[in-house]
VOPAGU-2260 file (C-alpha; in pm, 1 decimal, decimal comma):
REM VOPAGU-2260
SITE   aa  ch    i         X         Y         Z
SITE  MET   A    0    -451,0    2772,4    2111,1
SITE  ARG   A    1    -150,6    2975,0    1993,0
SITE  PRO   A    2     192,8    2703,4    2012,8
SITE  THR   A    3     379,1    2882,0    2283,0
SITE  VAL   A    4      49,1    2889,4    2519,2
SITE  PHE   A    5      16,5    2512,4    2417,8
SITE  ALA   A    6     395,9    2432,6    2493,9
SITE  GLY   A    7     362,7    2622,2    2809,2
SITE  PHE   A    8      51,8    2426,0    2908,6
SITE  LEU   A    9     237,6    2106,9    2823,4
SITE  LEU   A   10     556,5    2183,2    3037,1
SITE  ALA   A   11     356,7    2255,7    3330,2
SITE  LEU   A   12     141,9    1935,5    3269,5
SITE  VAL   A   13     450,3    1710,2    3273,4
SITE  THR   A   14     622,8    1907,2    3557,3
SITE  LEU   A   15     281,4    1848,5    3803,7
SITE  ASP   A   16     263,3    1484,4    3654,5
SITE  LEU   A   17     638,9    1423,2    3792,3
SITE  SER   A   18     636,7    1597,9    4068,0
SITE  SER   A   19     289,9    1445,2    4200,9
SITE  HIS   A   20     285,2    1096,0    4418,4
SITE  PHE   A   21     -82,7    1037,5    4308,8
SITE  SER   A   22      31,2     700,0    4186,2
SITE  GLY   A   23     150,2     571,9    4518,1
SITE  GLY   A   24    -206,6     584,6    4683,5
SITE  ILE   A   25    -291,5     276,7    4422,6
SITE  GLN   A   26    -289,9     -43,4    4549,3
SITE  PRO   A   27    -151,9    -327,3    4328,3
SITE  ALA   A   28    -353,7    -651,3    4275,3
SITE  SER   A   29    -290,2    -922,6    4527,3
SITE  ARG   A   30    -149,3   -1204,3    4380,9
SITE  ALA   A   31     140,3   -1445,1    4434,6
SITE  LYS   A   32     435,1   -1368,8    4264,2
SITE  GLY   A   33     475,9   -1536,0    3911,7
SITE  GLN   A   34     118,1   -1584,2    3904,0
SITE  ASN   A   35     -83,0   -1454,7    3592,7
SITE  ILE   A   36    -422,0   -1275,3    3588,9
SITE  ALA   A   37    -692,5   -1502,5    3469,8
SITE  ALA   A   38    -893,8   -1216,4    3284,7
SITE  ALA   A   39    -618,4   -1081,0    3098,0
SITE  SER   A   40    -471,5   -1463,7    3020,5
SITE  ASP   A   41    -816,8   -1516,7    2844,0
SITE  HIS   A   42    -820,2   -1173,6    2718,2
SITE  TRP   A   43    -460,6   -1253,6    2507,7
SITE  LYS   A   44    -525,6   -1674,6    2455,4
SITE  MET   A   45    -433,5   -1679,8    2093,8
SITE  PRO   A   46    -728,7   -1849,5    1913,0
SITE  ARG   A   47    -689,4   -2128,7    1632,7
SITE  VAL   A   48    -658,5   -1849,4    1381,8
SITE  ALA   A   49    -388,3   -1685,0    1536,8
SITE  GLN   A   50    -196,8   -1991,5    1592,3
SITE  TYR   A   51    -243,4   -2051,8    1237,3
SITE  LEU   A   52     -86,5   -1714,6    1120,7
SITE  ARG   A   53     179,8   -1728,0    1339,9
SITE  GLU   A   54     289,4   -2047,7    1178,3
SITE  LEU   A   55     260,0   -1868,3     857,9
SITE  ARG   A   56     499,5   -1560,5     956,8
SITE  ALA   A   57     770,6   -1792,9    1016,2
SITE  HIS   A   58     832,7   -1839,4     647,0
SITE  GLU   A   59     591,2   -1566,9     503,3
SITE  VAL   A   60     616,3   -1196,5     550,1
SITE  PHE   A   61     257,5   -1058,0     568,8
SITE  ARG   A   62      38,3    -816,0     726,8
SITE  VAL   A   63    -348,1    -880,4     910,0
SITE  ASP   A   64    -629,4    -655,2     833,4
SITE  ASP   A   65    -909,5    -747,4    1095,4
SITE  LEU   A   66   -1176,8    -528,6     980,8
SITE  SER   A   67   -1448,8    -707,8    1204,3
SITE  ARG   A   68   -1250,9    -628,6    1521,3
SITE  ILE   A   69   -1229,2   -1019,9    1582,7
SITE  PHE   A   70    -916,0    -967,1    1766,1
SITE  PRO   A   71    -836,8    -774,6    2049,9
SITE  PRO   A   72    -687,5    -409,3    2022,4
SITE  ASN   A   73    -311,6    -413,4    1967,0
SITE  PHE   A   74    -309,2    -779,5    1889,1
SITE  GLY   A   75       5,6    -771,1    1687,3
SITE  ASP   A   76     223,4    -625,3    1973,8
SITE  ALA   A   77      81,6    -962,8    2213,2
SITE  TRP   A   78     117,3   -1259,8    1941,0
SITE  LEU   A   79     403,7   -1064,6    1721,1
SITE  LEU   A   80     178,2   -1036,4    1407,2
SITE  GLU   A   81     183,3    -734,4    1157,0
SITE  GLU   A   82    -146,5    -567,9    1127,5
SITE  THR   A   83    -217,2    -276,6     902,7
SITE  MET   A   84    -270,6     -41,8    1178,0
SITE  GLY   A   85      84,6     -70,5    1280,6
SITE  HIS   A   86     244,4      -3,7    1660,9
SITE  GLY   A   87     100,7     222,7    1884,3
SITE  ALA   A   88    -162,5     461,6    1970,6
SITE  THR   A   89    -131,3     753,2    1705,8
SITE  ALA   A   90    -175,7     754,9    1348,7
SITE  ARG   A   91     -22,4     958,1    1090,2
SITE  ALA   A   92    -265,4    1195,1     881,5
SITE  ASP   A   93    -123,8    1072,8     557,1
SITE  TYR   A   94    -151,8     686,0     621,5
SITE  LEU   A   95    -541,6     799,3     757,8
SITE  ALA   A   96    -592,8     942,7     388,5
SITE  PHE   A   97    -472,1     654,7     226,0
SITE  ARG   A   98    -652,9     412,9     383,8
SITE  GLY   A   99    -977,8     669,7     319,7
SITE  THR   A  100    -899,6     571,0     -21,5
SITE  GLY   A  101   -1066,4     209,4      50,0
SITE  TRP   A  102   -1029,9      49,0     384,2
SITE  GLY   A  103   -1203,4    -271,6     257,1
SITE  PRO   A  104   -1043,9    -627,9     128,7
SITE  GLY   A  105   -1079,2    -532,3    -214,4
SITE  SER   A  106    -940,0    -185,8    -219,6
SITE  ASN   A  107    -563,5     -68,6    -406,2
SITE  ALA   A  108    -476,9      62,8     -27,3
SITE  THR   A  109    -508,6    -281,3     110,7
SITE  ALA   A  110    -340,6    -461,3    -162,8
SITE  LEU   A  111     -18,3    -218,5    -134,8
SITE  LEU   A  112       1,5    -297,3     229,9
SITE  ASN   A  113      92,6    -650,7     173,4
SITE  ALA   A  114    -227,6    -741,4     389,7
SITE  ARG   A  115    -265,4   -1095,2     256,9
SITE  TYR   A  116    -501,4   -1216,8     570,2
SITE  CYS   A  117    -801,5   -1047,0     605,2
SITE  LEU   A  118   -1031,2   -1132,9     922,6
SITE  SER   A  119   -1380,1   -1070,7     881,3
SITE  SER   A  120   -1714,2   -1161,7    1012,2
SITE  VAL   A  121   -1902,9   -1091,5     687,5
SITE  LEU   A  122   -1875,9   -1302,4     394,8
SITE  VAL   A  123   -1599,2   -1165,2     167,5
SITE  PRO   A  124   -1726,8   -1273,3    -204,4
SITE  GLY   A  125   -1448,3   -1431,6    -417,8
SITE  MET   A  126   -1193,9   -1475,6    -173,4
SITE  PRO   A  127   -1041,2   -1813,0     -62,1
SITE  LYS   A  128   -1082,6   -1908,9     280,7
SITE  PRO   A  129    -743,8   -2127,8     418,9
SITE  LEU   A  130    -948,3   -2227,9     717,8
SITE  ALA   A  131   -1303,9   -2343,7     626,1
SITE  GLU   A  132   -1458,8   -2272,2     980,9
SITE  GLU   A  133   -1267,2   -1966,3    1063,6
SITE  PRO   A  134   -1345,0   -1598,8     932,6
SITE  LEU   A  135    -994,4   -1566,6     781,4
SITE  TYR   A  136    -985,1   -1466,9     403,3
SITE  ARG   A  137    -652,7   -1502,3     149,1
SITE  ASN   A  138    -616,9   -1164,2     -43,3
SITE  ILE   A  139    -496,0   -1274,8    -383,4
SITE  ARG   A  140    -434,0    -926,2    -466,6
SITE  ALA   A  141    -200,0    -850,1    -201,4
SITE  LEU   A  142     160,2    -774,9    -297,4
SITE  PRO   A  143     473,4    -875,7    -141,9
SITE  ARG   A  144     663,8    -654,7     102,3
SITE  ALA   A  145     854,3    -543,8    -180,3
SITE  PHE   A  146     838,0    -543,0    -567,3
SITE  ALA   A  147     961,2    -356,4    -857,0
SITE  VAL   A  148     783,8    -166,7   -1099,6
SITE  ALA   A  149     897,7      -0,3   -1439,3
SITE  ARG   A  150     614,2     227,9   -1504,3
SITE  TYR   A  151     511,4     536,0   -1292,0
SITE  ARG   A  152     255,8     837,1   -1299,2
SITE  THR   A  153     310,7    1190,3   -1186,3
SITE  PHE   A  154      69,0    1436,8   -1027,4
SITE  ASP   A  155      44,1    1822,0    -925,0
SITE  SER   A  156    -100,7    1754,2    -607,5
SITE  ASP   A  157    -159,8    1506,2    -298,8
SITE  LYS   A  158    -558,0    1518,6    -359,6
SITE  ASP   A  159    -505,1    1451,3    -731,0
SITE  LEU   A  160    -283,5    1148,7    -635,4
SITE  LEU   A  161    -530,6    1007,4    -439,7
SITE  ASN   A  162    -807,6    1045,3    -645,6
SITE  TRP   A  163    -648,1     839,1    -908,6
SITE  LEU   A  164    -539,5     558,5    -616,7
SITE  PRO   A  165    -897,4     372,3    -569,9
SITE  THR   A  166    -954,2     351,4    -915,2
SITE  PRO   A  167    -946,9      31,3   -1172,9
SITE  LEU   A  168    -687,3     269,9   -1426,2
SITE  PHE   A  169    -433,1     206,4   -1116,4
SITE  ALA   A  170    -238,5    -105,1   -1161,6
SITE  PRO   A  171     -59,8    -137,1    -787,6
SITE  GLY   A  172     197,3    -395,8    -867,2
SITE  ASP   A  173     253,5    -243,1   -1252,8
SITE  SER   A  174     308,8     105,8   -1152,4
SITE  ILE   A  175     351,3     384,4    -895,0
SITE  LEU   A  176     238,7     729,2    -848,6
SITE  VAL   A  177     448,3    1000,9    -725,7
SITE  ARG   A  178     443,9    1356,8    -713,6
SITE  GLY   A  179     608,5    1525,6   -1001,4
SITE  GLU   A  180     817,2    1740,3    -778,6
SITE  ASP   A  181     958,6    1432,4    -593,6
SITE  LEU   A  182    1112,2    1294,9    -903,3
SITE  ARG   A  183    1365,8    1585,9    -911,9
SITE  ALA   A  184    1599,5    1356,8    -712,8
SITE  VAL   A  185    1619,5    1096,0    -968,6
SITE  ALA   A  186    1874,3    1106,0   -1237,6
SITE  PRO   A  187    1721,0    1212,2   -1599,7
SITE  GLU   A  188    1874,4     861,8   -1759,4
SITE  PHE   A  189    1693,0     686,6   -1532,9
SITE  LEU   A  190    1359,6     846,1   -1589,1
SITE  ARG   A  191    1415,0     803,2   -1958,1
SITE  SER   A  192    1417,6     425,2   -1900,8
SITE  VAL   A  193    1102,0     354,9   -1737,2
SITE  ALA   A  194     787,5     439,9   -1851,3
SITE  CYS   A  195     599,5     766,2   -1779,6
SITE  GLU   A  196     219,9     696,4   -1794,8
SITE  ASN   A  197     151,5    1056,4   -1831,8
SITE  GLU   A  198     338,7    1082,3   -2178,2
SITE  GLU   A  199     131,5     788,2   -2321,7
SITE  VAL   A  200    -221,6     935,9   -2335,0
SITE  HIS   A  201    -411,4    1163,9   -2119,8
SITE  VAL   A  202    -685,5     926,4   -1942,7
SITE  GLN   A  203    -940,0    1058,5   -1672,7
SITE  PRO   A  204   -1172,9     845,3   -1508,9
SITE  LEU   A  205   -1550,3     950,0   -1560,6
SITE  SER   A  206   -1721,9     686,3   -1303,9
SITE  TYR   A  207   -1663,9     310,9   -1200,4
SITE  TRP   A  208   -1885,5     110,4   -1001,7
SITE  THR   A  209   -1917,3    -205,0    -853,9
SITE  ALA   A  210   -2224,3    -438,4    -846,3
SITE  ALA   A  211   -2245,6    -401,9    -462,8
SITE  GLU   A  212   -2229,1     -70,8    -430,6
SITE  ARG   A  213   -2503,2     -50,3    -683,9
SITE  LYS   A  214   -2708,1    -285,9    -483,8
SITE  ALA   A  215   -2593,3     -46,3    -187,9
SITE  GLN   A  216   -2778,2     223,4    -312,8
SITE  VAL   A  217   -3110,3      68,3    -320,7
SITE  THR   A  218   -3051,9    -101,8      52,3
SITE  ALA   A  219   -3229,3      53,2     306,4
SITE  ASP   A  220   -3073,2     -92,5     592,9
SITE  GLU   A  221   -2827,6     141,0     732,2
SITE  GLU   A  222   -2592,1    -172,2     862,3
SITE  GLU   A  223   -2625,5    -365,6     572,9
SITE  ARG   A  224   -2594,5     -98,5     356,3
SITE  TYR   A  225   -2233,5     -40,3     517,4
SITE  LYS   A  226   -2142,6    -419,7     519,7
SITE  LEU   A  227   -2191,1    -411,3     112,9
SITE  VAL   A  228   -1944,7    -116,2      69,5
SITE  LEU   A  229   -1690,2    -203,2     308,3
SITE  PHE   A  230   -1676,5    -587,1     214,9
SITE  ARG   A  231   -1750,1    -539,1    -170,8
SITE  PRO   A  232   -1527,0    -743,0    -382,5
SITE  PRO   A  233   -1245,0    -569,8    -589,8
SITE  TRP   A  234   -1365,8    -413,6    -884,7
SITE  GLY   A  235   -1396,4    -624,3   -1184,8
SITE  TRP   A  236   -1485,0    -956,9    -989,3
SITE  SER   A  237   -1890,7    -919,5   -1023,8
SITE  VAL   A  238   -2112,8    -922,2   -1292,4
SITE  GLY   A  239   -2239,7    -561,6   -1328,5
SITE  ASP   A  240   -1888,9    -384,3   -1257,7
SITE  GLU   A  241   -1822,2    -101,6   -1511,8
SITE  LEU   A  242   -1579,7     170,2   -1592,4
SITE  THR   A  243   -1628,4     489,1   -1834,3
SITE  VAL   A  244   -1317,6     686,1   -1902,4
SITE  SER   A  245   -1205,2     997,6   -2142,6
SITE  VAL   A  246    -937,4     926,0   -2349,4
SITE  ARG   A  247    -705,7    1169,4   -2550,9
SITE  PRO   A  248    -424,8    1057,5   -2726,1
SITE  ARG   A  249     -83,7    1212,3   -2695,3
SITE  GLU   A  250      35,4    1143,7   -3031,6
SITE  PRO   A  251    -269,9    1159,7   -3242,5
SITE  GLY   A  252    -248,4     910,6   -3573,9
SITE  SER   A  253    -109,4     626,2   -3368,4
SITE  ASP   A  254    -279,7     277,8   -3278,2
SITE  TYR   A  255    -382,6     251,1   -2917,9
SITE  TYR   A  256    -468,9     -43,9   -2696,2
SITE  LEU   A  257    -673,0     -95,5   -2383,6
SITE  VAL   A  258    -487,1    -346,8   -2188,3
SITE  LEU   A  259    -690,6    -557,8   -1903,8
SITE  ASP   A  260    -502,9    -722,4   -1614,4
SITE  TYR   A  261    -713,5   -1031,4   -1531,7
SITE  TRP   A  262    -707,4   -1316,1   -1310,3
SITE  PRO   A  263    -867,3   -1652,0   -1528,5
SITE  ALA   A  264   -1095,9   -1847,2   -1353,3
SITE  ALA   A  265   -1149,1   -2132,5   -1615,9
SITE  ALA   A  266   -1012,9   -2267,5   -1954,2
SITE  ASP   A  267   -1264,9   -2111,9   -2152,9
SITE  ALA   A  268   -1192,8   -1738,0   -2309,8
SITE  SER   A  269   -1385,9   -1465,3   -2122,9
SITE  ARG   A  270   -1562,7   -1216,2   -2336,3
SITE  ILE   A  271   -1578,4    -845,8   -2334,1
SITE  GLU   A  272   -1739,9    -572,1   -2536,3
SITE  VAL   A  273   -1588,4    -215,5   -2522,9
SITE  HIS   A  274   -1767,9      75,0   -2608,0
SITE  LEU   A  275   -1549,9     379,7   -2798,0
SITE  GLU   A  276   -1728,9     715,6   -2875,8
SITE  GLY   A  277   -1534,4    1036,1   -3036,6
SITE  ALA   A  278   -1428,9    1153,8   -3374,1
SITE  GLY   A  279   -1785,3    1176,9   -3489,3
SITE  ARG   A  280   -1798,1     765,7   -3469,4
SITE  THR   A  281   -1944,1     479,6   -3234,4
SITE  ALA   A  282   -1748,2     133,4   -3260,2
SITE  THR   A  283   -1825,3    -166,1   -3008,1
SITE  LEU   A  284   -1502,5    -367,0   -3002,9
SITE  ALA   A  285   -1478,8    -725,3   -2900,1
SITE  GLY   A  286   -1244,2    -842,1   -2665,8
SITE  ARG   A  287   -1094,3   -1186,4   -2575,5
SITE  LEU   A  288    -943,3   -1258,4   -2268,9
SITE  PRO   A  289    -780,0   -1633,9   -2294,6
SITE  GLY   A  290    -844,1   -1862,9   -2010,4
SITE  LEU   A  291    -593,7   -2086,0   -1829,2
SITE  SER   A  292    -361,2   -2280,4   -1995,6
SITE  GLU   A  293    -283,8   -2647,4   -1931,5
SITE  ARG   A  294    -237,2   -2724,5   -1546,8
SITE  GLU   A  295    -291,2   -2387,4   -1467,3
SITE  ALA   A  296    -429,9   -2387,3   -1117,7
SITE  PRO   A  297    -698,6   -2068,9   -1076,9
SITE  PHE   A  298    -602,6   -1728,3    -950,4
SITE  ALA   A  299    -241,7   -1870,4    -946,2
SITE  GLY   A  300    -131,8   -1514,3   -1144,1
SITE  LYS   A  301    -266,0   -1227,0   -1335,1
SITE  HIS   A  302    -292,2   -1217,7   -1719,1
SITE  SER   A  303    -286,1    -967,4   -1949,8
SITE  ALA   A  304    -474,5    -889,1   -2306,6
SITE  ALA   A  305    -495,7    -620,2   -2527,5
SITE  ILE   A  306    -783,3    -508,2   -2726,0
SITE  PRO   A  307    -693,9    -263,9   -3011,7
SITE  LEU   A  308    -874,0      89,7   -3011,9
SITE  GLY   A  309    -759,4     150,4   -3378,3
SITE  THR   A  310    -613,7     484,6   -3454,9
SITE  LEU   A  311    -709,7     752,6   -3275,9
SITE  ALA   A  312    -723,0    1162,1   -3359,4
SITE  ALA   A  313    -658,9    1442,5   -3165,8
SITE  GLU   A  314   -1008,6    1442,3   -2984,7
SITE  GLU   A  315   -1162,2    1320,4   -2677,3
SITE  TYR   A  316   -1321,5     966,6   -2690,9
SITE  ARG   A  317   -1478,6     811,0   -2429,2
SITE  LEU   A  318   -1475,5     449,4   -2373,4
SITE  SER   A  319   -1671,9     211,9   -2113,6
SITE  PHE   A  320   -1710,7    -118,7   -2101,5
SITE  SER   A  321   -1868,6    -386,3   -1840,7
SITE  ARG   A  322   -1832,4    -743,1   -1687,7
SITE  THR   A  323   -2110,2    -954,4   -1813,0
SITE  GLY   A  324   -2165,4   -1333,2   -1777,6
SITE  ALA   A  325   -1992,3   -1368,9   -2041,0
SITE  CYS   A  326   -1648,0   -1308,2   -1883,9
SITE  SER   A  327   -1587,2   -1510,4   -1593,6
SITE  ALA   A  328   -1242,1   -1380,1   -1524,4
SITE  ARG   A  329   -1182,2   -1171,6   -1263,9
SITE  LEU   A  330   -1043,3    -811,2   -1395,1
SITE  ASP   A  331    -764,8    -620,1   -1203,7
SITE  SER   A  332    -700,5    -309,7   -1381,5
SITE  ALA   A  333    -753,6    -126,3   -1691,3
SITE  ARG   A  334    -491,7     120,0   -1897,9
SITE  VAL   A  335    -499,2     275,7   -2243,0
SITE  THR   A  336    -156,6     264,9   -2400,3
SITE  ARG   A  337     -16,2     316,2   -2755,0
SITE  PHE   A  338     235,3      52,0   -2706,9
SITE  PRO   A  339     123,2    -313,7   -2846,1
SITE  PRO   A  340     120,2    -590,4   -2622,1
SITE  GLY   A  341     456,4    -738,8   -2577,0
SITE  ALA   A  342     626,4    -436,3   -2650,6
SITE  ALA   A  343     748,0    -453,1   -2246,7
SITE  ALA   A  344     797,6    -745,3   -2036,4
SITE  ARG   A  345     523,5    -760,0   -1784,7
SITE  SER   A  346     761,0    -804,8   -1486,2
SITE  ALA   A  347    1061,0    -540,5   -1386,4
SITE  GLY   A  348    1213,3    -844,5   -1233,1
SITE  GLU   A  349    1204,7    -995,0    -869,5
SITE  VAL   A  350    1294,8    -847,9    -503,7
SITE  ARG   A  351    1350,8   -1057,3    -200,6
SITE  LEU   A  352    1370,9    -926,9     156,7
SITE  ASP   A  353    1699,7   -1065,2     328,8
SITE  SER   A  354    1626,7    -906,0     630,5
SITE  MET   A  355    1402,1    -712,2     804,5
SITE  GLN   A  356    1474,5    -472,7    1144,9
SITE  PRO   A  357    1275,9    -200,3    1293,2
SITE  THR   A  358    1542,5      37,3    1126,4
SITE  ARG   A  359    1717,9    -161,6     865,8
SITE  LEU   A  360    1563,1    -305,1     541,2
SITE  ARG   A  361    1790,7    -531,9     319,5
SITE  PHE   A  362    1655,3    -639,4      -8,0
SITE  GLN   A  363    1809,4    -837,2    -289,1
SITE  ALA   A  364    1665,2    -711,4    -625,7
SITE  ASP   A  365    1735,7    -909,3    -958,9
SITE  LEU   A  366    1585,3    -678,1   -1257,4
SITE  ASP   A  367    1553,0    -740,3   -1577,8
SITE  CYS   A  368    1529,3    -344,2   -1641,5
SITE  PRO   A  369    1590,0     -42,1   -1489,3
SITE  ALA   A  370    1268,7      16,2   -1198,0
SITE  PHE   A  371    1172,8     163,1    -902,3
SITE  VAL   A  372    1196,5     -82,2    -598,1
SITE  VAL   A  373     877,4     -34,2    -388,1
SITE  VAL   A  374     882,2     -97,9     -35,3
SITE  SER   A  375     545,1    -144,2     119,7
SITE  GLU   A  376     688,0      52,3     494,5
SITE  SER   A  377     542,6     370,2     574,3
SITE  TRP   A  378     747,7     659,1     444,7
SITE  TYR   A  379     883,1     912,5     723,6
SITE  PRO   A  380    1170,0    1159,6     726,2
SITE  GLY   A  381    1497,3    1003,7     839,8
SITE  TRP   A  382    1477,0     701,0     608,0
SITE  VAL   A  383    1757,5     693,2     369,5
SITE  ALA   A  384    1856,8     445,6      79,5
SITE  PHE   A  385    2147,6     261,9     -19,7
SITE  VAL   A  386    2210,0      82,7    -327,5
SITE  ASP   A  387    2510,6    -172,9    -363,1
SITE  GLY   A  388    2637,6      57,2     -88,9
SITE  LYS   A  389    2600,7     393,2    -230,1
SITE  ARG   A  390    2332,1     625,1    -124,2
SITE  ALA   A  391    2057,9     644,9    -376,8
SITE  PRO   A  392    1729,1     868,7    -380,4
SITE  LEU   A  393    1421,4     759,8    -174,6
SITE  LEU   A  394    1078,3     873,3    -292,9
SITE  LYS   A  395     759,6     880,9    -135,2
SITE  ALA   A  396     541,0     660,2    -385,4
SITE  ASP   A  397     170,6     561,6    -381,2
SITE  HIS   A  398     118,0     866,8     -84,3
SITE  VAL   A  399     265,4     646,3     206,7
SITE  LEU   A  400     526,8     394,9      64,6
SITE  MET   A  401     862,1     427,7     -13,5
SITE  ALA   A  402    1053,1     361,1    -351,9
SITE  VAL   A  403    1391,5     371,5    -468,3
SITE  PRO   A  404    1525,6     382,4    -828,4
SITE  VAL   A  405    1760,5     112,9    -929,1
SITE  PRO   A  406    1926,9       2,4   -1250,6
SITE  ALA   A  407    1893,9    -299,3   -1460,4
SITE  GLY   A  408    2062,4    -645,7   -1297,9
SITE  ARG   A  409    2178,6    -770,4    -945,0
SITE  HIS   A  410    2179,2    -504,7    -668,2
SITE  GLU   A  411    2172,5    -496,7    -280,1
SITE  VAL   A  412    1930,5    -246,6    -177,0
SITE  VAL   A  413    1929,4    -127,1     206,9
SITE  LEU   A  414    1697,2     121,1     374,7
SITE  LEU   A  415    1835,5     263,0     707,6
SITE  PHE   A  416    1625,1     480,9     949,2
SITE  ARG   A  417    1882,1     799,2    1098,8
SITE  SER   A  418    1645,0    1025,6    1271,3
SITE  GLY   A  419    1768,8    1386,0    1273,0
SITE  THR   A  420    1551,8    1486,3    1584,6
SITE  PHE   A  421    1734,1    1190,1    1812,1
SITE  ARG   A  422    2056,0    1298,7    1666,3
SITE  TRP   A  423    2043,1    1660,0    1759,5
SITE  GLY   A  424    1901,0    1569,0    2094,2
SITE  LEU   A  425    2183,1    1360,6    2120,4
SITE  ILE   A  426    2432,8    1612,8    2029,2
SITE  VAL   A  427    2212,4    1871,1    2298,4
SITE  SER   A  428    2234,4    1604,4    2552,8
SITE  LEU   A  429    2618,6    1539,0    2520,3
SITE  VAL   A  430    2694,1    1892,5    2523,4
SITE  SER   A  431    2496,4    1956,5    2814,3
SITE  LEU   A  432    2662,8    1683,5    3010,0
SITE  ALA   A  433    3041,4    1804,9    2886,2
SITE  ALA   A  434    2896,0    2158,5    3018,3
SITE  LEU   A  435    2789,2    1996,0    3314,3
SITE  ALA   A  436    3147,7    1816,7    3393,4
SITE  ALA   A  437    3326,5    2164,4    3283,4
SITE  SER   A  438    3157,3    2341,2    3562,4
SITE  LEU   A  439    3183,9    2063,2    3807,2
SITE  GLY   A  440    3553,5    2056,9    3750,1
SITE  PHE   A  441    3602,2    2394,4    3764,3
SITE  ASP   A  442    3421,2    2438,6    4091,0
SITE  ALA   A  443    3607,2    2168,3    4228,5
SITE  ARG   A  444    3917,4    2351,7    4128,1
SITE  ARG   A  445    3804,1    2665,0    4257,6
SITE  ARG   A  446    3755,6    2524,9    4596,4
SITE  THR   A  447    4057,6    2365,6    4611,0
SITE  GLY   A  448    4282,3    2703,5    4525,3
SITE  GLN   A  449    4051,1    2861,9    4774,7
SITE  GLY   A  450    4158,5    2574,8    5078,4
């Protein structure tokens, strides 16, 4: 249907709806004033798990992901809980494409959405249950509403970015994915002060599998296969999870490392074997992931360990490894870099949410180095950023989120929503009212003159 035809049809439909009196024949429910409808009250009565989440919401900022539809639709509006599908009946195409990279609790997309709690009638292996008898899980991979990263990777297209987002080569809390053209608004000196992963080494995922996906391939029952794939643990958490990548050095003759981010589960160190093929040689490299330190609780925080790959030539290499029973640690992500471990601080700094309103977000950033402050809110035209009161670039990061380049030190970061459409609509309305007032005034003077 042509846009002009659709617009005419829509205008006619709205006119018909506003001019009709169809609703006048609908009889309202007969009940005393102030009396609730029993069915509605029962439907929206908060279960124990919802009350628990409401209590947590008083001092935590998080979203809830209800994959099993345990809560009623639009529960967030009724119970004042933020859910991953947002508010309202519509959804943006880019957000659905983002979620399409991984709907399950173990995906990178879910971690980026600050979905700290997940409702599931199916067991989610490896994720703790805050309430033993309730179908609620806590996602330890979920990121805060805002965080700082000092690394980025650029892409030529949204398709390439979305293909990279679900892979184990992406560490959601340590790097951002951006379109190269979007960085034109960022000062060159800032970009020189943060790490561009594209410049270190050319890495391409060849395959990555989880044990649950392998099991699903040989499962005949369609519903069981669906559950295995959707509710699978994050990559790197199960014995049998594997990754194979191609590696081509940007600077041949330099030493390179495989850096693994992981969650230690025990005091004993974990072991992992890495296979490297290329330049006429095949090597098996032994990696050691230190365990928990004294008095450190399991899964209290991520660790990093580097496995030296040696000096790489100007050729393509094939790197692969899998999680075996010798590795109790839960792997989180992997990257190849020429920088030795300890060459850069793991954390870029801290970001604290000060206030949150529908059209205004304020954060306090305390950064150890220049970094992108990433905000887990949906990017949309009309949002603008300010750093210490001065206008700053606002980037579209990780396909749907927002990121602001911020220098090192303590800074106030404010995001405001200023809708250009609303502003123009307001101007047109005011001009129309002024024209109407002028017309009425002119008509009144004309009649007075005639009288």
